[in-house]
N, C-alpha and C positions, 0 to 999 in steps of 0.2 A: 433359213439360207446356215446357219452357226451349226445349226442340225446334222444339214445335208453334208457340209464339209468335215463334221466329227467324224460321221458314219462311214464316210465313203474315202476319207483322209485322202482328199485332193484340195487344190487352191481354191482362194475366192473368185480367180478369173474366170476358170475351168467352171466351178458351180453357176455362176452367173451367166455363163455361156449357155451353159445346157438348159438350166430353168427359164430361159428368156430374159432377163433383169437387168438392168444397168448397174453397173458397179456404184453408180451415186448414189442409188437407194440404201447402201449398206453404210454410207458414211454420213448420213443423215440424224442428228440428233435433235429429239422434240425440245423445244424450246419452251418452258413454262413461266408465262410473265408473273412479274413480282407481284401483282396487284390481285392476282387470279383468289387468293384466299381472301381478301378483302370483298371482291365482285362475289364470289359466291355466298359468303354471308349476307350481304347485302339483298342477293336474292331470295335467300331463304326469309329473311325480315320481310321483304314484299309478299311471298308467299302467305306468311303466316298472316298479314295484314290484309289482304286481299284473296283469299282461297278461289275466288271464281276467276280469276285473270291466268291467261293464260302467257306463254313465254313473249310472245309479241307485245302485249301489254307491258308486261315486265321490262322487257326491253326498252319501251318507249318512256317508262318513266325513270327509267336508268339513265337515259340521255338527257329527260328534263332533268335529272340530278347531277348532271355534269359528270357523268361518266363517257368517256370515247370507246365505245365499245359497238360492233357490229352485231347482225340480228344473226348470224350465223354462229357466230363463238358463243352469244346468250343461247341458242338452240343446242349446241351441241352441252354446254354445262348443264343446261336445263336436263335432258338425256341422262349426262351421268349420274347426276345426283337423284335420279329417280323422279322429278317433280312432275305434277299430273293437276289437270284440273279433275275436282271429284264429278262422276259421271250424274250422280241422285243427290239432292239436297235433302235433309230429313229435318224439318220443321220442330224445332221443340215444343214442349206442350207447356204453356205456362198456367197455373193454379194458383188462387190467392186472390185477396183483395184486401184495402187498407182497412176495409169494414172489421177485418178479423185479427186485427191488432190487440195490443193489451189496452188502449185506451177505451175503445168501443165496444170490445169483449171482456172486460175483468171477469177476474175468478169473483165468485161471491161468495161461496162456502167450500168446505172441504171436499175432494173430490168432483168439485164443479169445473176445472179446468187443468189439465195436465201438461207441461210443454218436454218435449223432447229435441234431441240435436245430436250431433257427432262432432267430437273433439278429435284430432290426430296428434300423435306423436310418435318418436322413434324408441326402440329399446338400445341396449349398451352398446350390441353390434350394429346399429344402424337399421335394425328390420322395423317395419310400419307396424305401429300399435292404433288400432282405433276404437275409440272410447264411445259407448252409448249412454247418454245422461236423460234420465226421465225425472220430473219435478214438480211436483204438486205447486201451482203457483200462489194457493190462499195460505197454504202452511207453510211453505218453503223446503218441504221433507224432499230427500233424496229418494225416489221410492227405487231405484235402479241404477248403477253406475257398473256398467259391464265393457269388457275389453277385450279384443282379439285381433289378431293379423289380419284379418277383413270380416266383413259384417254384412251381410245382404239383408234383403227385406223379409226372406224367412226367419233371420235369426232375429230382426227385430219384431215380428209375430210372436217368436218364444218369449224375447224378454216380456211382452206385454201379457201374454197368456198367463206366466207366474205370477205379474202383477195384479191382474185382474184375479186369480187365485186368491190371493192375499186380501186385497183391500177392495175387491169388487172393481167393477166398471165405473171411468167418470162420464160425466154429461158429454166433454168437450175434450180433445188433445188438439196443442197448437203447434205448429212446426214449419218449417220453409219449404221450398219446392225443390228440395235434393231428392235425386232418383228413387231411392232407397223409400220415402214417405209418401210419394206419389204413386209406388208403383202399383199395377193394378189388384197384387197379392194383398196389400196392406189396406187399400180402399175397402176390398171386397169383406174383408175381415171386419174393419170396424163399422162398416154398415151392417154387418150380420149381428154385432154385439151392439147395435145402437148407440154407437158413441160420433157424435159430430166431430168433422174436421174442421179446424180451422188454417187452411192455408194463409200465410200472412204475402202481402205484394212483395214479387220478386226484387229483390235488391235492397230490401228496408230491413236490416235484421233488428234495429230499434223497435219494431212492431212484435218481436218475440223478446222483449227486453229482459223478463226473469230468467230465460233460458241463456241467454247471452250473458246476463249476470252471473249465473251460475257456472256458466263454463269458464268465465276469465277467474273465477276464486278455484277451480279446479286446475286448472294454469297456474295459478301462481304458487298454491298451497302444497299440491300434488306434484304436476308434471313436472315443474320448474325445481321442485325440492327432492325428488326422489329420481336414482338411476335405476332402471328395470333393467334386469339380467334377461329376462324372457318374459313371455306371456304370462305363463305360472306366478311368475313373482310379481309382475304388473295387478294380476287378478287380487293376490292377497293381500297387496298393498291397498290397493284399490278400496277392498272391503272394508279394510280398518281406516281406512279415512273416512269411509261413506258413515260408518258407527260412529266415530267420534262428532262427524257434522251433526249428524241428525240427534245425539243423545247429550253431547258434554259444548260443541261450538257453539257461545252465545249469537245470536242474530239482531242486528241493531233495529231491524223493520219490525221484529217481533218482541219490543220491550226488552230484548238482552235476554231473550230466552231460547232454549235451544229448540229446532222445530219440531223433533216429538214432543217437549214438555209443552210445548203450546197448543198441539195437535191435541193431547190428553185434556187440555182444559176447556175444550169446545163444549159446551153443553150439549148442543144442538146435533142428532145424526148427520152422518156424511151425505151429503146430496149425491144422488145416482150411485149410491152404492151397489146397487143390484144390478145386473144379476150378479147373483153368488157362483161358486164354483156347480153345485148342482143344475143353476139354470144356466150356466155356460157351456156344458157338455152338447145338449141338442143343437146350440147354436154352431159350435165349431163343427160338428158332423153336419150341418147344412150346407156349411160355407167350405168345407174342406177341399172338394175339388177347385176352386177356385183359389188357394193360396197353397196347396200342394198336403200331401199326405204326412211330410215329415212334420208339421207343427203339431199336427194331430196325435201323432205318436208321443211326441214330447209331451203333450196335455195328459195323455193318459196314462203315461208312467208316473204322473205326479198326483 
């Protein structure tokens, strides 16, 4: 109406008569209830708690909570906020069992069991940093400490390829049920290299205790102690910390020897040290289609 008045330079009375609208419609101002923000917030809470409930059940729950609101108002807010019931549910695959924990499946020798996990942090500008930790449970050595803005299962495979090239493959590798660790590419790669997976029970981090303990040490001595300018700075500081941890920092469970010195004192050869780099190449070629060619090219360059 205001647009018509401005374009034709006519009065509101004449514009309403021509357009067939009652003049009272131009004098109505919408009134927003004082409790609308709280009501919308409560609706979002209910949707997060019960994603399979529609607006009618949300309205009923609000009434039970003491809200004096009718169904039409809830529907209007439901549409305005873009809320909806998901059409299809995706069940989450759960891998792992308590039998794979550190108590029932302890590491017996070097390269018997490795454990890995992710630790999250941020740099000085608030950008995400994702750290991948890889530890030998028997010697407590930090085999890898990698960081990037984001890391996928292919990136994790690249870390394993480099670790296998230097140390050989372990008998087992222990982890939680994170999406990167249960990815088909990771499982295909580990199966091809004859490394058995030990997935712990979901929601039981104590069953991967060595990894949790190491992550706490990384958090306390590195992440909480340093300000990272960017990913490159984090990589440099992480490499320096890993070297100090492996070669200079006494470890109480190793008789206060650094992990690298403790590993050097072991008389017996590492269990599961094969396959070495020469034996790993044909295995990687055979399973390359399963986890992508990027990791294979990374290995070929090394």
